[in-house]
Structure formats: structure tokens, C-alpha cells
N, C-alpha and C positions, 0 to 999 in steps of 0.2 A: 504494500500500500504506500502511496506517495503521501508522506506526512507533511504537514505544514506547521511552521513555527513562527511565533511572534518575534518582533524585534528584541524584546526583553529576553526571550528564551534563547535566541541565536547568540546574543551577547554572552549569556551565561555559558553556553556550549563553547564558544570561542575562548573565553577566559579559562575554562577548565582544560581545554586542549593546549593552550599556550603554556600553561604551568608545567607541562611535561615535554615541551619541545624547545629546541634552540631558537633564539630570537630571530625573527624574520622568516621562519619556516613556512607558516601559512601564507604569508604574502608572496613568497617565491612560488609556492604551489599554485596560488591563484593566478599569478602572472603566467605561469606555464600553461595552465588550462585555458586561459583566455587567449593566449598566443596560438595555441593549437586550433581553437575554434575560429580565430581570425584567419588563419591560413586556409582552413577549410572553406570559409566563406569566399575568400579571394580566389580560390581554385575553381569555384563554380562560375566565376565571371569571365575569366580569360586565362590563357596559358602564360601570359606575361603579367607578373605582379605589378599592380599600379601603386599609387600613392596612398598612404594611410595617415589620417590625422588623428592624433590622440589628445583628448582633453583631460588634463590631470589636475585634480583639485588638491587642496592643502592637507587633507587627512589621509587615512589609511586607504580609502578608495582611490585617491590619487597615487598612493604608493603601489597599489595593485596595477594601476595603469602604467606606471613607469617601469615596473618589472616586466610587464608585457611588451612595452615599447622597446626595451633593451633587447629582448629576445627576438623580436621581429627585425630590428636593425641588424643584429648578429646573423640573422638568416638571409640577409641581403635585400630586405624590403626597404623601400624609401619611406621613412617614418618622420613625420613632423609632429612636434609636441608643443601644445599651448598650455602653459601653466595658468590655472585660474585661481587667483589668490583669494584669501579670506582673512582679513586682518584680525578678525575676532578669534580665529582659531590658531592655536599653536601647532606647529608641525610635529607629529609623533616621531619618536626615534626611529621606528622601522621605516616610515615613509621617508625620513631624511636619509637613511641608509640606501634606500632604493634610488633616491635622486642622485646621490653621490656616485652610484654605479652607472646611472643613465648618462651622466655628463661625460663619462669616459668612452661612451659608445659613439656610433656614427649617426646618432639622432640629429635631425635639424630642429633647432629651437626657434619657435615663433617669438616675435618681440612682444612680450606681455606688457611692456611699459607704454606702448602705443596701441592699446587694445582696440580702440575704436577703428583705427586704420586697418588693423589686422582683421577685424570682423568683416569689414566691407570686402576685403580681398578674398575671404573664404568662399564667397558666392561664385567667384569666377574661376576657381581651380577645379581641376578634374580629379576628384577624390574617388578612389575605389572603395574606401571604407572609412567611416568615422567611428572612433571609439570614445564612448562617454564614461570617463572615470572621474567625474567632478565631485559628486556628493552621493554618498551611499545611504545606509539606513539611518544615519544619525542626523539627517537634515531636519531642522525644526522651524525654519523660517522660509517664507516665500522667496523665490529667486527674483531679484529685482535689478534694475539698472543694466549695466553691461552684461551681467550674467543672464538676465532675462533675454536681452537682445541676442546673445550668443545662442541660446536654446532655440529661439525663433528662427534664426538663420539655419542652424543645423537641421531643424525640422523641415525645411524647404529643399534640402539637398537631395538629389535623385539617387544617391548611392545607399547601400545598406548601412545601418547604424547599429552598432553593438554596444549595449549598456553593460557595465560591470556591476554586479550584485543587484542593483535596482536602477531604473532610469532616474537620472537626477531630477528632483522635484516631485517624485512620487512617494507617497507614504506606503511603506511595505506592509503595514498592518491593515489599513483600510481600503487601499486602492484609490484613494483620492489624491489630487494634486495638492501639495502643501501650500496653503494660503488661498484666500478668496480671489477669484479671477486671475490666478497665477498661471505659470507655464511649467511644463515638464517635458523632458526629452521623449519623443515618439520613436522608440527603437524598433527595428525589424527583428532583432535578436536580443535576448538578455541572458547572460550567464550569471546565475545566482549562486553564491558561495555558501558552503557548509550545509545549508538546508533551504528548502523551498519556502517561500513566504506567501501568505494569503493575499496580500495586496496586489500581487502580480496577476491574480486570476479573477478578481471581481471589481465591480465599479468601473472606474476609468483604467484600471490596471491592464486589461486585455488590449485596449487601444494603444497603450504606451509601452508595454513590455514586449509585444510581438511574440516570436517563438522563444519559449523559455527552456534553457538548458541548466541542469543542476550539476554543480561540481562540489562534491562533499569534501574535497581536499584531504581525503584519507583520514578524516577525523575519526577516532575510535568510537564505535557505537556505544560504548559505555558512557560517553560524555553526553549522550542525548537523553533528556528526560522523556517520560511518557507524554503523549499529546492527545488532545481530544479533537484535533482538526486535521482533516485529510482532503485530498483531491478525489472527486468522484470517479468511479470506474467499475467495471463488471466484477472485479474481485471483491467489492464490498457487498454485492448481492448475489454472488455465485451460488450460495446454498440453495436458492430457490429456482435456479435454472435447471429444472429437472425434465427429462423427456416424459411424454405422456404414455400411459399404459394403453394397450389395446382394449382392455376390459373396462371401459368407461362410457359415460353418456353425458348429455348436456348438463345434467344436474351435478355432475362431478366437478364442473368448472365455474359454479357459482351463478347467483342471480344478482343483477345490479339494477337499481332504479336511479334514473337521472331526473331530478325535479327542477322545473323552471318553466321557461316559455311564456312569459307574460306577453301581452299584445305588443307587436313590433319587434319581438326578440324570439320568435318561435323557432328559429334555426339553431340557436345555441344548444338546446338539449339534444338535437339531432346530431350535431357535430360531436358532442361528448359521447353520446350513445354509440355512434358508429365507431369512434375510436376505441371504445370498450370492447366491441365485437372484434375489431382487428387485433386487439391485444389478448384475446382468448377467453373472454367471459362467455359462459354457456348460454345465458339468457339475459336479455337487456330490455328494460322498459323505459320509455320516455314519458314522464308523468307531467301533465300540464295543469296549471292552476285553473284554467278555464277549459273550453272545449278543445280536445286534442285533435290533431290531424287524423284522418282515417288510416293512413299508412304512409310510408316513405317509399316512393317509387324507385329510388336508387338503392336503398337498403330495406327491402321488404321484410327482412329478418327481424327488424325492430318491432316491438309491440308498444302501442300507445294506450295510455290510461288517463283518466281524469283524477286529479288529486283527491277529490272528496269521496272517491270510491276505492281508494288505494290503502292497503294495510302497510303502514310504515314500520311495523315491528318485525317484519320477516326478512327483508332484503338489505344487503349492503347498499348504501346510498351515496350519491353525489348530489348535493344541493347547492344551487346558486346560478348556474348558467342561464342567463335571461330571466332570472327569477323576479326582478323588480323588488320594490320595497313596500308593497301594499300590506294592509292588515292581514289579508289571506296568506301572503308570503311569510309574514311573521308567525302565523299560526302553524304552518307546516314546518317551518324551521324549528319551532318549539318541539314539535312531535319528533323530528329527527334527533334533536339533542337528547330528548328523553328516552329514545329507543335504546335497546341494548345491542345494536348492530354497529359494526365499523362504518365510518362515514368520512366523506371528503367535503369540506366546506369551502366554497369558492365564490368569487364575484359578489353578487348582491346579498348572499347569505352572510358574508363578512361585513358588508355595509350595515345590514340590520343589526348584527351582533355588536358592532362598534358603538351603536347608540342606545344599547339596552343593558343596563347593569345587571338586571335579573338573569338575562340570558347568558351574560358573561360568567356569572357565578355558576349557572347550571353547566356551562361548558367546562369550567375548571373542575367541577365535581363529577363529570361524566366518566364512567368506567370503561366504556367501549373505546376501541381504537379510533383516533381522530387525526385527520390531516387537514391543515389549513393552507391555502395557496394564494396568499395576497401578493399583489404588485405593490410597489413602494407607497402609493397614495393610500391604498387600502390598509397597508401595514401602519401607516401614520394614524389613520382613524382608529384602528384597534388599540394603539398605544397612547392615544390622546395627544399627539404631537403633529409635526408637519413632515412632508416627504423629504425636505432638505435635511432634517435631523436624521431621518432614517438612512438616507444615502450617505451621510457623513460617517457612519460606521455600520455598515450593513450586517456584519457579523453580530455585533452587540444587539442590534435591533431584532434579528432573527432569534437570538437566544432569549431576549426579553419576551417575545411573543410566545415561544415554546413554553417558557416557564409560566407565564400568566394564564394561558389557555390550556395548559397541560396537553398539548397537541404537537405532533410532528409538524414543523413549520417549513414551508417552501416559500422563501422570499424571492420572488421572480426578478429578473433583470439580467444584465450582463454579468456572468459568473453567479448564477442562481445559488442561494445559500439554503442548505437543508439542515435543520437543527432539531434535535430531540429535547424533550423536557429535562433530561439529565445532563444536558450541555454538550453532547456530541455534536460536532459541526462538520459539514462537508461542503466544499465548493465545487460546483459543476463546471467542467472545462468544455463541454460540447455546446453547440448552438451558435447562431450568427444573427446579424440584424434582420434576416429574412423572417424571423419570428415576430418582429414588430409589426404585426398585422392582425386584423380582427379575427377572433375565433380561435387563435392558437392556445389561449388559456383554457378555453372550453375543452379542447382536445387533450390538453395535459390532465385536466381533472378527470376526464373519462378514462384515460389510460391508467391513472393512479387507482381509480375506483375499480377498474377491471382486475388489476393485480390483487387488490384487497379481496374482491369477491372470490378469487381463485385460492384464497387462503394464505397469501403472502402477509407477513407482518407489516405494520404501517411504516416502519423505518425503511425496510428494504423496498417496499412498494414505491415509496416516494423517491428513493435513490434511483431505482431502475427506470421509473417513468420519466423523471427529469433527464436522465442520461440518454435514454432512447429518443425522447422528444427532440433534444438538441442534436443528437447524432443523425436523426432522420433529416433535419433541416440542413446539416452539413453535407449529407450525401446529395440532397436536392441541389444545393449550391454548386457542388462539384459537377453534377450532371448537366446543369443548366448554365454553366460558365459564370455563375454569380448568384447572389442571394436576392436580387431585386425581383419582386413579383411572386415569391413563394406564397401559396395560399394555405389556410389552415387545413382544408380537406385533403391536401396532398401528404400530410405528415404521417397519419396513422397507417396507410398502406406500407410505407417504407419502414415504419417502426415494427410492423409485423415481420418483415423480412429480417430486420436486425435482431429481433428477439429470437427468431428461429435459428439464426446463425449462432447466437450466443449459446443457446441450449445445445446445439449440435457440437460446437467446438469445446464446450465445457465437459463433454462426456466422450471424447475421442479416446 
């Protein structure tokens, strides 16, 4: 499993490792790993190595960059180094040692004293690679002035950009840019040292980190504490990826009811219910507050019911897609909360819940398995705050929701966060902007409910549904040369293929 560690935890690991190693060892290892990756990136572009620009800051991140630059120069690469000073920060001893080594190499040094002139000239040079070694995990203030200008120029360059540890300006815990309306490097590649960091995979992190490479620097595993945060992947839900037996029937794979479909939103339950069938539910009902459709001509397998004639105590339930916030919607939400069946709460079910203290208390006391799937604005309502606060620390927001409502929480967005009431946290690496379209949330809730109906535990059902949902969108983007124009209805058929692939490969 790909474990994720906070800034504080990484610093503790680093200090523990340094106590047993000669001074400069980790920095030298970081420089070597970064140099190897840089050479690999350069080799993909041309048989003739081009020019590399290395931006080196005043701390240990800059020391890593200088170790790397020295190795590249020794390998015959044309390397230019621009030192980015910070008068508030004293140069650490290891970084000073790396600089002393670098000045003896064949590196070309840019004139940092006339930084403004140097910045303007950067636009006109033909760089094959830019390396960001300015500021690592310790950055606490926004990049301003010439540093901000430098970042903006680098972000416009057409060449690959390799960030060391984290892109300068990005918070490695939250995935936010440090400072309001501030800037951060937009890397095509990030090589992160010692351990992977959550901020590289959620919020703005995915846009800024690019392709993430992990370099453990051969730190002893004994230095790593236990973690409750991981990157999502099939290994986390592999236990439930079991082949089906021949001696089974539709009842063997669960019954699911999708409740919603207020006037003007009648398609939402259909999207969720179709997704549930594609992910293997044996029977699926689309339950409407008012008069239901007679049937679905595209998926006639679906059964339609009116809510006032439906028994909410029997089936696993998804409630919320197109539900509305009427008095009737609240009544049926209450019934689902009071039932003793697993349930997924989405969309308007969450909006009703956010404004009703009695229902919130009932949710917290509910014994049956529950999954909630809010987007940031719904999450903000559930926590009594605003979406900016939620997005400022998505992990903490998801943990707060899971604890408050005693439910597995799926906080949607770039790098969806899945959190359990006991604090386990997973960040999902699949998915793309093609999911930013109407109905994809309904599909996700239907997929999650389908796995619940088949007997999956709520935690694994949420992990698998989110991973498959995003992976299906990724495959669509790959097939269609991009993510623009993906529609919600396309996702579930591909999720079915992916789910069957996982089941097959898990038992070869």
C-alpha cells in the first residue's frame, strides 16, 4: 500500500534517519535520485542532451538541487543554476556543503544579483528541463515579489518541469497553494523524498505536482511510524474481489433501491440505478416521490416504484439523486435513516440533513452501515461552514464529517478523500476533469450502493466505487484523446469492464 505522511511525520522520519547516518547522506541520495530521473526525462526528448536550468533555494531543498546539478554537470549536461535567496533563512550546513561542491563543478551560474534581468532572459532560452529546488515542505509564506515572478515565468515555459520533494509554493499536507491568491510551480514531474505526501494528490496538488515519483532514499523502514493515510488502489479492497459461483441467482447479489426523482430531476435515479446494475446488483428499483416512469427503454431491467408504496426496511438504499428538499423528501429520508439497512446518502439527502439537527442526531446514532458522498459545498453545509474552509484542508474536513455523522465519508473533488469514522483516510488518484459534468455523482452513488447490496463492507465499497468511477473516466479520456465531453452515462459500462478485470487478475 502506498502510505502517505504529513509534513510533521516526514520531518520526524528524517531526523530519526539522520541520527544514524553520516552528515549529508540523505541529501546526496536525493541528488542522485533526482539526477537519474532528470536524465530519464531528457532521454525521452532527444538523443542530444539540451540545457537544464536548476532553481536552488536557500535551504535543504536547494541543497538537494545543487547535489543534483553537480551530478548532471559531471555527466556532461549543460547545467545553469539560479540561486534564489531568502534573507530570512539561514543556510543549513548540509546545503552549504552541497554548494561548496557545486562551485567546483562545470555548472554555469546565473547572476542572482541582477535577478530581474535574469528572469526576463529565461523566457527566450531553449531549456530542455527546468528543475524546481527552491522551497520544499517547510514553506510557510506566500511566494511574492521576484520569487512570484520567477514561478510565473517558469510556468509558461514549454519544457518539462521537475519539482524536488514538492512544487515550490504548494502545501504538502493540504494540496493548497501557500497564501491567498498566490502562485506555485506547475510541475510535469515531482520526485518526492522519503515518503509520499497527501498534498500532492488532492486539491490543487494534482495540477501542480504532475507525475509523482517516490524516492525513499533507502531510509530504514523502522524509522517510519504507523499511518492512517494511504493512496487508493485495488489492494485496499482486494478481499472483496471474488469470482462469482455458478450456483447463484439474482437474489444472491442483493437488492438496491434508489430514491429520488423529484419533478425536473427524474433522470438522476435512473443514472444511479443503471450504474448499480452495471456494477453487479441483482435487483434494482428506482423509487420516485411522485408518479414513477412506466419503464426505462434503455435499461428495461430496472423496476420503478412509487415511494408511498415502497417498504424501506428491506433493501439497501441510495437516497438523494434528484430527491429535492420537499416535506415528502424529508419524510422518506427519515425512514431510510431509521431503517436497519446499509445506505448511501447523496445530493439532496445531504442538503436536508444539513438543516435538520434531529436528523443529524439520528444519523450519528444509526447502527447500519452508512456512506455519505458530499461535494465541497454540501460538505460545508453539513459542517456549518463554507466551501472555502472545507477546501482549505480537505482531509480534516472529511475526517470531521466521518466523525460527526458516524459514516464513511466520500468528499468529492480532485483527489477525492475517503474517510472512516475511526480516522482512516484514503486519497483517490484516479479521475480527471471529465467528471465535472452533470450526473457523475449520481453514478458514483449507484455504484457504491451496488457494492453494498452485494455484501461489501461500507469502507471497501466506497474505496472501490470511487477508484472504479475515476478509472473509468481515465480510460474514456485515453480512448477519446481527452476528457472534454465525457458524459455520466458512459462511466458505468466501463466500470463494469474494470471491475471484471480486477476480479479476474486478483485470482490468477
